[in-house]
Backbone as numpy.savetxt, mean C-alpha at the origin, in Angstrom:
# Nx Ny Nz CAx CAy CAz Cx Cy Cz
-5.54 -23.05 -16.67 -5.48 -22.27 -15.47 -4.35 -21.24 -15.55
-3.23 -21.60 -16.17 -2.10 -20.70 -16.25 -2.43 -19.51 -17.15
-3.20 -19.73 -18.22 -3.58 -18.63 -19.10 -4.45 -17.61 -18.37
-5.26 -18.06 -17.45 -6.11 -17.16 -16.69 -5.29 -16.35 -15.68
-4.17 -16.87 -15.24 -3.34 -16.20 -14.25 -2.50 -15.09 -14.88
-2.18 -15.20 -16.15 -1.32 -14.23 -16.83 -1.78 -12.79 -16.74
-3.03 -12.50 -17.10 -3.49 -11.10 -17.01 -3.46 -10.55 -15.59
-3.70 -11.40 -14.61 -3.65 -10.94 -13.21 -2.23 -10.57 -12.82
-1.27 -11.35 -13.27 0.13 -11.05 -12.97 0.58 -9.76 -13.65
0.16 -9.56 -14.87 0.50 -8.33 -15.59 -0.14 -7.13 -14.90
-1.40 -7.26 -14.51 -2.09 -6.17 -13.81 -1.41 -5.84 -12.48
-1.02 -6.88 -11.74 -0.32 -6.66 -10.48 1.02 -5.97 -10.70
1.72 -6.34 -11.77 2.99 -5.71 -12.10 2.82 -4.24 -12.44
1.76 -3.92 -13.15 1.49 -2.52 -13.50 1.18 -1.71 -12.25
0.40 -2.28 -11.34 0.08 -1.58 -10.09 1.35 -1.35 -9.28
2.22 -2.35 -9.18 3.48 -2.19 -8.46 4.37 -1.14 -9.12
4.37 -1.09 -10.44 5.15 -0.08 -11.16 4.64 1.32 -10.85
3.33 1.51 -10.85 2.76 2.83 -10.57 3.06 3.25 -9.14
2.89 2.35 -8.17 3.18 2.68 -6.78 4.67 2.98 -6.61
5.53 2.23 -7.27 6.96 2.48 -7.21 7.34 3.84 -7.77
6.74 4.21 -8.88 7.01 5.53 -9.47 6.51 6.66 -8.57
5.35 6.46 -7.95 4.84 7.47 -7.02 5.76 7.62 -5.81
6.24 6.52 -5.29 7.14 6.58 -4.13 8.47 7.21 -4.52
8.97 6.88 -5.70 10.25 7.41 -6.17 10.18 8.92 -6.41
9.04 9.38 -6.92 8.90 10.81 -7.22 8.63 11.65 -5.97
8.31 11.00 -4.86 8.05 11.73 -3.63 6.58 12.04 -3.42
5.71 11.54 -4.29 4.28 11.80 -4.16 3.68 11.11 -2.94
4.36 10.11 -2.41 3.86 9.40 -1.22 4.65 9.77 0.02
5.31 10.92 0.01 6.15 11.29 1.15 5.32 11.59 2.41
4.05 11.90 2.26 3.19 12.16 3.40 2.88 10.88 4.16
3.00 9.74 3.49 2.71 8.47 4.13 3.80 8.15 5.15
3.42 7.93 6.38 4.37 7.71 7.45 4.55 8.93 8.33
3.98 10.04 7.92 4.06 11.26 8.71 2.67 11.75 9.12
1.73 10.83 9.22 0.37 11.19 9.58 0.23 11.32 11.09
-0.75 12.08 11.55 -1.01 12.14 12.99 -1.39 10.73 13.48
-0.80 10.30 14.54 -1.05 8.95 15.05 0.11 8.01 14.78
1.02 8.38 13.90 2.23 7.61 13.68 3.21 7.94 14.81
3.66 6.94 15.53 4.46 7.15 16.73 5.94 7.09 16.38
6.69 8.10 16.85 8.15 8.14 16.70 8.76 8.37 18.07
9.66 7.48 18.46 10.37 7.61 19.73 11.86 7.59 19.41
12.56 8.66 19.79 13.99 8.77 19.52 14.74 8.97 20.83
15.71 8.10 21.07 16.58 8.24 22.23 18.01 8.29 21.74
18.96 8.32 22.66 20.37 8.36 22.26 20.79 7.09 21.52
20.25 5.96 21.95 20.71 4.67 21.43 19.75 4.02 20.44
18.53 4.51 20.36 17.55 3.81 19.52 16.55 4.78 18.91
16.01 4.35 17.79 14.90 5.05 17.17 13.79 4.02 16.93
12.60 4.33 17.39 11.46 3.43 17.23 10.40 4.18 16.44
9.87 3.53 15.43 8.86 4.14 14.58 7.72 3.15 14.43
6.50 3.57 14.81 5.32 2.71 14.73 4.26 3.46 13.92
4.12 3.15 12.63 3.19 3.89 11.77 1.76 3.37 11.87
1.11 3.58 13.01 -0.23 3.04 13.24 -1.24 3.61 12.24
-1.31 4.91 12.11 -2.29 5.53 11.23 -2.01 5.18 9.77
-0.77 5.17 9.38 -0.43 4.81 8.00 -0.82 3.37 7.70
-0.57 2.46 8.64 -0.94 1.06 8.44 -2.45 0.90 8.33
-3.20 1.63 9.15 -4.66 1.56 9.08 -5.18 2.09 7.75
-4.60 3.18 7.27 -5.01 3.76 6.00 -4.72 2.81 4.84
-3.53 2.23 4.82 -3.17 1.29 3.76 -4.08 0.06 3.81
-4.36 -0.43 5.01 -5.25 -1.58 5.16 -6.65 -1.27 4.65
-7.16 -0.10 4.96 -8.48 0.29 4.50 -8.53 0.38 2.98
-7.54 1.01 2.39 -7.51 1.16 0.92 -7.40 -0.21 0.25
-6.52 -1.07 0.76 -6.37 -2.40 0.16 -7.63 -3.24 0.31
-8.30 -3.14 1.45 -9.55 -3.89 1.64 -10.63 -3.43 0.68
-10.75 -2.13 0.47 -11.74 -1.61 -0.47 -11.41 -2.06 -1.89
-10.14 -1.99 -2.28 -9.75 -2.42 -3.62 -10.00 -3.90 -3.84
-9.68 -4.73 -2.87 -9.91 -6.17 -3.00 -11.40 -6.46 -3.06
-12.19 -5.77 -2.23 -13.62 -5.96 -2.25 -14.20 -5.60 -3.63
-13.76 -4.47 -4.19 -14.24 -4.07 -5.52 -13.81 -5.06 -6.59
-12.59 -5.53 -6.50 -12.09 -6.50 -7.47 -12.89 -7.79 -7.42
-13.13 -8.30 -6.22 -13.92 -9.53 -6.09 -15.36 -9.31 -6.54
-15.92 -8.14 -6.29 -17.27 -7.83 -6.72 -17.35 -7.81 -8.26
-16.32 -7.24 -8.90 -16.31 -7.20 -10.37 -16.12 -8.59 -10.97
-15.32 -9.43 -10.34 -15.06 -10.77 -10.86 -16.31 -11.64 -10.74
-17.03 -11.51 -9.65 -18.23 -12.34 -9.43 -19.42 -11.88 -10.24
-19.38 -10.70 -10.75 -20.50 -10.13 -11.50 -20.72 -10.81 -12.80
């Protein structure tokens, strides 16, 4: 069972590396600034609620997981 888990861990690490490099380079700077992301700023507090960004990330992750499970079951 552990041998089967190894390639999945390596693949997950590669995906995290790519996302980290994209975030570091500024390619994902648009994320969090979409229409529908709520920002409230007062003298004492700043509140940020990234509703649209969370929905977009959720949609992308659901599609990727669905495709991955579809490929594994095939």
